[in-house]
C-alpha positions in Angstrom: 55.0 42.3 -166.3 54.3 39.4 -164.0 52.1 36.3 -163.7 50.5 35.7 -160.4 50.4 32.2 -159.0 47.6 31.9 -156.5 48.3 30.5 -153.0 44.9 28.6 -152.8 42.7 26.6 -155.0 39.6 28.8 -154.6 38.7 30.5 -157.9 39.0 34.2 -158.2 36.3 36.6 -157.2 34.5 38.1 -160.1 32.8 41.5 -160.7 31.0 42.5 -163.9 30.7 46.0 -165.2 27.8 46.6 -167.6 26.5 49.8 -169.1 23.2 51.2 -170.2 24.7 51.9 -173.6 28.0 51.9 -175.6 30.6 54.5 -174.7 29.3 55.2 -171.2 32.7 54.5 -169.7 32.8 50.8 -168.9 36.3 50.3 -170.2 37.8 53.3 -168.3 36.1 52.4 -165.1 37.3 48.8 -165.5 40.8 50.0 -166.1 40.7 52.2 -163.0 39.4 49.3 -160.9 42.2 47.1 -162.2 44.8 49.6 -161.0 43.0 50.2 -157.7 43.0 46.4 -156.9 46.7 46.2 -157.7 47.3 49.2 -155.4 45.4 47.3 -152.7 47.7 44.3 -153.0 45.5 42.1 -155.2 46.2 40.3 -158.5 43.4 41.2 -160.9 42.9 40.4 -164.6 40.5 41.8 -167.1 38.0 39.8 -169.2 35.7 40.6 -172.0 34.2 37.5 -173.7 33.2 39.2 -176.9 34.5 42.5 -178.2 33.7 44.5 -181.3 36.6 46.8 -182.1 38.9 47.8 -184.9 41.5 49.1 -182.5 43.3 45.9 -181.5 46.3 44.8 -179.4 48.9 42.2 -180.1 49.9 39.9 -177.2 53.4 38.8 -176.5 52.8 35.5 -178.4 51.6 37.4 -181.5 47.8 37.0 -181.1 45.1 39.7 -181.5 42.7 40.9 -178.9 40.6 44.0 -178.2 42.8 47.0 -177.2 40.9 47.7 -174.1 41.7 44.3 -172.6 45.4 44.8 -173.5 45.5 48.2 -171.8 43.6 46.8 -168.8 46.2 44.1 -168.5 48.9 46.8 -168.5 47.0 48.5 -165.6 47.1 45.2 -163.8 50.9 44.9 -164.4 50.5 41.6 -166.3 51.0 40.4 -169.8 47.8 40.3 -171.9 46.6 36.9 -173.2 43.8 35.8 -175.5 41.9 34.4 -172.5 41.1 38.1 -171.6 39.3 38.5 -174.9 38.7 35.1 -176.5 36.3 36.5 -179.2 37.1 39.6 -181.2 34.7 40.9 -183.9 36.3 43.3 -186.5 33.7 44.9 -188.8 34.7 45.0 -192.5 31.5 46.1 -194.1 28.2 47.2 -192.5 26.9 43.7 -192.2 30.1 41.6 -192.3 32.9 41.1 -189.9 36.1 39.1 -189.4 35.7 36.9 -186.4 38.9 36.4 -184.4 39.0 33.5 -181.9 41.8 33.3 -179.4 43.8 35.8 -181.4 43.5 34.0 -184.7 41.2 34.8 -187.6 38.4 32.2 -187.7 36.0 33.3 -190.4 34.3 36.2 -192.2 30.6 36.1 -191.2 27.5 38.2 -191.7 25.7 39.4 -188.6 22.9 36.9 -189.1 25.3 33.9 -189.7 27.3 34.9 -186.6 24.2 34.9 -184.5 22.8 31.7 -186.0 25.9 29.5 -186.4 28.6 30.8 -184.1 27.0 32.0 -180.9 25.3 28.7 -180.0 28.8 27.1 -179.8 30.6 30.0 -178.1 29.8 29.4 -174.5 32.5 26.7 -174.0 35.2 29.0 -175.6 34.2 31.8 -173.3 33.9 29.9 -170.1 37.1 28.0 -170.6 38.9 31.3 -171.0 37.3 32.8 -167.9 37.9 29.7 -165.8 41.6 29.8 -166.7 41.8 33.4 -165.6 40.0 32.6 -162.3 42.5 29.8 -161.6 45.4 32.2 -162.1 44.3 35.5 -160.6 42.4 36.4 -157.4 40.0 39.0 -159.1 38.6 38.9 -162.6 37.0 42.1 -163.8 34.4 41.2 -166.4 33.3 43.9 -168.9 30.0 43.8 -170.7 29.3 45.2 -174.1 26.7 47.8 -175.2 23.5 47.3 -173.2 22.2 44.2 -171.4 18.7 45.2 -172.4 18.9 44.5 -176.1 15.7 42.5 -176.3 16.4 41.2 -179.8 19.8 39.8 -178.8 19.3 38.5 -175.3 18.5 34.9 -176.1 22.0 34.3 -177.5 23.9 36.7 -175.3 27.4 35.7 -174.3 28.7 39.0 -173.1 26.2 40.5 -170.7 23.6 38.9 -168.4 23.8 35.3 -169.6 27.6 35.5 -168.9 27.0 37.0 -165.5 24.7 34.0 -164.8 27.3 31.4 -166.0 29.9 33.0 -163.9 27.6 33.8 -160.9 29.0 37.3 -161.0 27.5 40.4 -159.3 27.0 43.3 -161.7 27.5 47.1 -161.4 25.5 49.1 -164.0 27.2 52.2 -165.4 25.4 55.1 -167.1 26.6 58.3 -168.7 24.9 61.4 -167.2 26.6 63.8 -169.6 24.5 62.5 -172.6 21.3 63.2 -170.7 18.5 60.9 -169.5 20.6 59.0 -166.9 17.6 58.1 -164.7 15.5 57.0 -167.6 18.5 54.9 -168.9 19.0 53.2 -165.6 15.4 52.5 -164.7 14.6 51.6 -168.3 17.4 49.0 -168.3 16.0 47.6 -165.1 12.5 47.4 -166.5 13.6 45.4 -169.5 15.5 42.8 -167.6 14.2 39.6 -166.1 13.7 39.5 -162.3 16.7 37.1 -161.9 18.9 39.4 -163.9 17.9 42.5 -161.8 18.9 40.6 -158.7 22.4 40.4 -160.1 22.7 44.2 -160.2 24.2 45.2 -156.9 25.0 48.9 -157.6 24.8 51.8 -159.9 27.7 54.0 -161.1 26.8 57.4 -162.6 29.6 58.6 -164.8 30.8 61.9 -166.4 29.0 64.3 -164.0 29.8 68.0 -164.4 27.6 69.7 -161.8 26.8 70.3 -158.1 26.3 67.0 -156.5 23.8 68.4 -154.0 21.5 69.3 -156.9 21.7 65.7 -158.1 21.1 64.1 -154.7 17.3 64.2 -154.8 17.4 62.2 -158.0 19.8 59.7 -156.5 17.6 59.2 -153.5 14.6 58.7 -155.8 16.6 56.1 -157.9 17.6 54.1 -154.9 14.0 54.1 -153.5 12.5 53.3 -156.9 14.8 50.3 -157.7 16.2 49.2 -154.3 19.7 49.3 -155.8 22.3 51.6 -154.2 24.2 54.2 -156.1 27.9 53.3 -155.4 29.3 56.6 -156.7 29.1 59.5 -159.1 32.2 59.9 -161.1 33.2 63.4 -162.4 33.6 64.3 -166.0 37.2 64.0 -167.0 37.7 65.5 -170.5 41.4 64.8 -170.8 41.6 61.1 -170.0 44.6 59.6 -171.8 43.8 55.9 -171.6 43.8 54.4 -175.1 40.3 54.0 -176.5 39.2 51.2 -178.8 35.9 52.5 -180.2 36.3 55.0 -183.0 33.2 56.8 -181.7 35.6 58.8 -179.5 36.9 60.4 -182.7 33.6 62.3 -183.0 34.9 64.5 -180.1 38.4 65.0 -181.6 39.2 68.4 -183.2 38.8 69.0 -186.9 40.7 72.3 -186.8 44.3 73.0 -185.8 44.8 74.4 -182.4 46.1 78.0 -182.8 48.5 77.7 -179.8 50.3 74.7 -181.2 53.3 75.1 -183.5 52.9 71.8 -185.4 49.8 70.9 -187.3 49.2 67.2 -188.0 46.2 66.0 -189.9 44.9 62.4 -189.7 42.6 61.2 -192.5 39.6 59.6 -190.9 38.0 57.1 -193.2 35.0 54.9 -192.4 36.9 51.8 -191.3 39.8 53.5 -189.5 41.6 51.1 -187.2 44.3 51.4 -184.5 43.8 55.2 -184.4 45.6 55.3 -181.1 48.8 55.3 -183.2 48.7 59.1 -183.0 47.9 59.4 -179.3 51.5 60.1 -178.4 51.7 62.8 -181.0 48.6 64.5 -179.6 50.2 64.5 -176.1 53.2 66.5 -177.2 53.1 70.1 -176.1 53.8 71.6 -179.5 51.5 69.4 -181.6 47.9 69.7 -182.7 46.4 66.5 -184.1 43.1 66.8 -186.0 40.9 64.4 -187.9 39.9 65.2 -191.5 36.9 63.6 -193.1 35.8 65.9 -196.0 37.3 67.8 -198.8 38.3 71.4 -197.9 39.3 70.5 -194.3 42.9 69.5 -194.9 44.7 72.8 -195.8 48.5 72.6 -195.7 49.5 70.8 -192.4 53.1 70.0 -191.4 52.2 66.3 -191.8 49.4 64.2 -193.1 48.9 60.7 -191.6 47.0 58.0 -193.4 46.2 55.5 -190.5 45.3 51.9 -190.5 42.0 50.6 -191.8 40.2 47.2 -191.8 39.0 47.8 -195.4 42.0 49.3 -197.3 40.5 49.3 -200.8 37.1 50.4 -199.7 38.5 53.3 -197.6 40.8 54.2 -200.4 37.9 54.5 -202.8 36.0 56.5 -200.2 38.9 58.9 -199.7 39.0 59.4 -203.4 35.2 59.9 -203.7 35.3 62.6 -201.0 37.9 64.6 -202.9 40.7 64.0 -200.3 43.1 62.6 -202.8 43.3 65.9 -204.6 43.5 67.8 -201.3 46.5 65.7 -200.3 48.2 66.3 -203.7 47.6 70.1 -203.3 49.0 70.1 -199.8 52.1 68.2 -200.9 52.7 70.7 -203.8 53.2 73.4 -201.2 56.5 71.7 -200.4 56.7 71.5 -196.6 54.2 68.8 -195.8 55.1 65.2 -195.1 52.9 62.3 -196.0 52.9 59.3 -193.8 51.1 56.0 -194.1 50.7 53.4 -191.4 49.5 49.8 -192.2 46.5 50.3 -194.4 47.6 53.9 -195.1 51.0 52.6 -196.1 49.4 50.2 -198.6 47.4 53.1 -200.0 50.6 55.0 -200.8 51.6 52.5 -203.4 50.7 52.2 -207.0 48.3 49.2 -206.8 46.3 47.0 -204.4 45.2 43.5 -205.3 42.7 41.3 -203.5 42.5 38.1 -205.7 41.2 35.9 -202.9 38.5 38.3 -201.7 40.2 38.6 -198.3 38.9 42.1 -197.5 35.6 42.6 -199.4 34.0 39.2 -200.2 34.7 39.7 -203.9 38.0 39.6 -205.8 39.0 43.2 -206.7 41.9 45.6 -207.3 42.5 49.3 -207.1 44.9 52.0 -208.2 46.9 53.3 -205.2 47.7 56.9 -204.5 51.0 56.5 -206.4 53.4 58.1 -204.0 55.6 55.1 -203.5 56.7 52.4 -206.0 54.9 49.6 -204.1 52.1 47.1 -204.7 50.2 45.2 -202.1 48.5 41.8 -202.4 46.1 40.7 -199.7 46.5 37.1 -198.4 44.3 35.0 -196.1 47.1 34.6 -193.5 47.2 37.4 -191.1 50.5 38.8 -189.8 50.3 39.6 -186.0 53.6 40.1 -184.3 55.5 42.4 -182.0 58.8 43.6 -183.4 61.9 45.7 -182.6 64.8 47.0 -184.4 66.8 50.0 -185.5 66.7 52.7 -188.2 68.1 51.4 -191.5 71.6 52.6 -192.4 70.3 54.7 -195.2 67.0 55.7 -193.5 65.6 58.7 -195.4 63.4 60.1 -192.7 63.9 63.8 -191.9 64.8 63.5 -188.3 66.2 66.3 -186.1 69.9 67.0 -186.5 70.0 68.5 -183.0 70.9 65.1 -181.5 72.1 61.7 -182.7 70.0 59.9 -180.1 67.6 58.6 -182.8 70.6 56.8 -184.4 71.6 54.9 -181.3 72.8 51.5 -182.6 70.8 49.7 -179.8 67.2 48.5 -180.7 65.3 51.8 -180.6 62.2 51.0 -182.7 59.4 48.8 -181.2 55.9 48.2 -182.6 53.5 45.6 -183.7 52.1 44.4 -187.0 48.5 43.5 -187.8 47.8 43.1 -191.5 46.8 40.6 -194.2 48.7 42.3 -197.0 52.2 41.7 -198.4 53.7 44.9 -199.8 56.6 44.7 -202.3 58.6 47.2 -204.4 57.4 47.4 -207.9 60.7 47.6 -209.7 63.3 47.3 -206.9 64.2 49.3 -203.7 65.9 52.1 -205.5 63.9 52.4 -208.6 62.2 55.4 -210.2 58.5 55.6 -209.3 56.1 56.0 -212.1 53.1 57.2 -210.1 51.6 60.6 -210.5 53.6 62.1 -207.6 56.9 62.4 -209.4 59.0 61.3 -206.4 62.4 59.8 -207.5 63.7 57.0 -205.3 62.9 55.0 -202.2 65.0 53.7 -199.3 64.0 51.4 -196.4 63.2 52.9 -193.0 63.8 50.2 -190.4 65.9 47.1 -189.8 63.8 44.7 -187.8 65.5 41.9 -185.9 64.0 38.5 -185.5 64.4 36.3 -182.4 66.8 34.0 -184.2 69.2 36.9 -184.9 68.3 37.4 -188.5 66.7 40.6 -189.8 64.7 42.3 -192.6 64.1 45.7 -193.9 60.7 47.2 -193.1 58.9 50.3 -194.5 59.8 52.6 -197.4 60.2 56.3 -197.9 61.3 58.6 -200.7 64.9 59.7 -200.5 63.9 63.3 -199.6 62.0 61.9 -196.6 58.8 63.7 -197.6 56.7 60.5 -198.1 57.1 57.3 -196.1 55.1 54.4 -194.9 55.4 51.5 -192.4 53.5 48.5 -191.1 54.6 49.3 -187.6 51.7 50.3 -185.4 52.9 52.2 -182.3 55.9 53.7 -184.2 55.3 57.1 -182.5 55.3 55.5 -179.1 59.1 55.3 -179.5 60.0 58.4 -177.5 63.3 59.4 -179.1 62.1 58.6 -182.6 58.9 60.5 -182.1 60.6 63.6 -180.7 63.4 63.5 -183.4 60.8 63.3 -186.2 58.7 66.2 -184.7 61.9 68.2 -184.3 62.6 67.5 -188.0 59.2 69.1 -188.8 60.1 72.0 -186.5 63.4 72.6 -188.2 61.8 72.6 -191.6 59.7 75.6 -190.4 62.7 77.3 -188.9 61.7 76.4 -185.3 64.1 75.4 -182.6 64.0 71.7 -181.6 62.5 70.8 -178.2 64.2 68.9 -175.5 62.8 65.5 -174.6 59.2 66.0 -173.4 57.9 62.7 -171.9 58.0 58.9 -172.2 54.9 57.0 -173.3 55.5 54.3 -170.6 55.7 56.7 -167.7 52.8 58.8 -169.0 50.7 55.7 -169.3 51.5 54.6 -165.7 50.8 58.1 -164.4 47.5 58.2 -166.2 46.4 54.8 -164.8 47.3 56.1 -161.3 45.5 59.4 -161.8 42.3 57.9 -163.1 42.4 55.3 -160.3 42.7 58.1 -157.7 39.7 59.9 -159.0 37.6 56.7 -159.2 38.6 55.6 -155.8 37.7 59.0 -154.3 34.2 58.9 -155.8 33.2 55.2 -155.4 32.3 53.2 -152.3 35.2 50.8 -152.6 34.4 49.1 -149.2 30.9 48.3 -150.6 32.4 47.0 -153.9 34.7 44.6 -152.0 31.7 43.4 -150.0 29.8 42.8 -153.2 32.6 40.6 -154.4 32.7 38.7 -151.1 36.1 40.1 -150.2 37.7 42.2 -147.5 39.0 45.6 -148.6 
């Protein structure tokens, strides 16, 4: 990663990408343009003033931003900072969210209080961050949120057209043709905007097209004549994009049944407030693995592994899991003897015997709940959030059932990297090697990882049963560690009598290849010369 120092004092060019709705492809197109501009010799940076997401990203200095901006920074080849997403909204309940400002929790607020008390003061925070980026890079790609035509929200908007005006940014409007009604979406958006806002829209991008472009052309001609705004490109539907998503709406398209041509079946429990669900992306990219999402009783079956992912409402999602009958389904699957049960962050907390929230950190009311009882752990939620990147090694007595085909997973060099985002402290109930008294009947626990601090000291992180069948960790991204991931999967293969696989891919290289692949498709279908002219630059 590098930081670009501009050779002149002129602020960076800006370009804003807005959409006719959520999930029309703004983040992916922005990511592709980030990589295109880098390929063309420029030094771009992403920016989203206000992001609502439960899939977050930890910066190098231990701050929390929306995952899309972190990934876009990677596409730019630079380190992400909180200036790229100064305000992050993390929903906790339907009407309440945690507000994160410059990577640090600021307050829990209702939607009405946020709108009434916070937004009027937010402009300075947003513009200071944007101006610092413009002083450092030569292009800033600004991403909007939802639709700019939300009439009930426009007067206090800080993320769409008001922001475009403050920054004097030209706007490209993106719409998703795959969901239908693309012309109505584009024209309807234009009709609901003020004349000065329409003047900022310099081009349309139609996304996710699956057909014969010649059949669409009459509609494009009509659209340009009707609005006076050019169509800058029609992007094809790409069903297999492997750029990390931040909105859990993408999980609606994920499989709920195991793929019959895959040898390993991994089931992820999808609860209402699932967060950092991209923790399993690397598993899904493995050639022998089927990752599916389970929401209801009866869907689980007996997979090779069950993963309880992160959540922004651990106790609430635990109670929901229980109400849906999934706790009993998990217990029945584990009785079969060959399934592993894995918890990450909030899922790790659920694996313990008890959860305590005496300061009403998660729900607004003090509460406690019985855990699933698979590990002798208890978790207490505190107001201070832990956000940090970490690295380390496997603990000496790590109980994980890793492949015996190679000792690469036990390399003494740091081979585990990840990041932590949580407000809970998890402790052993009666000591690290004690008998558990939960309903699972597991006997003992051992630590998983030895994490090294910057000052040379270390600590043990994560716990698992001595038979390796149940384990949990706070480390998001644990499966992005290539040798660890493949060794763990080969351990699952060996338990089924299957031969281990050789190393398959590295997450870092796969990510770079995907940035380049998507950038190539977008470049081929967009009028990049016109986009440079819109920004006032030469291509």
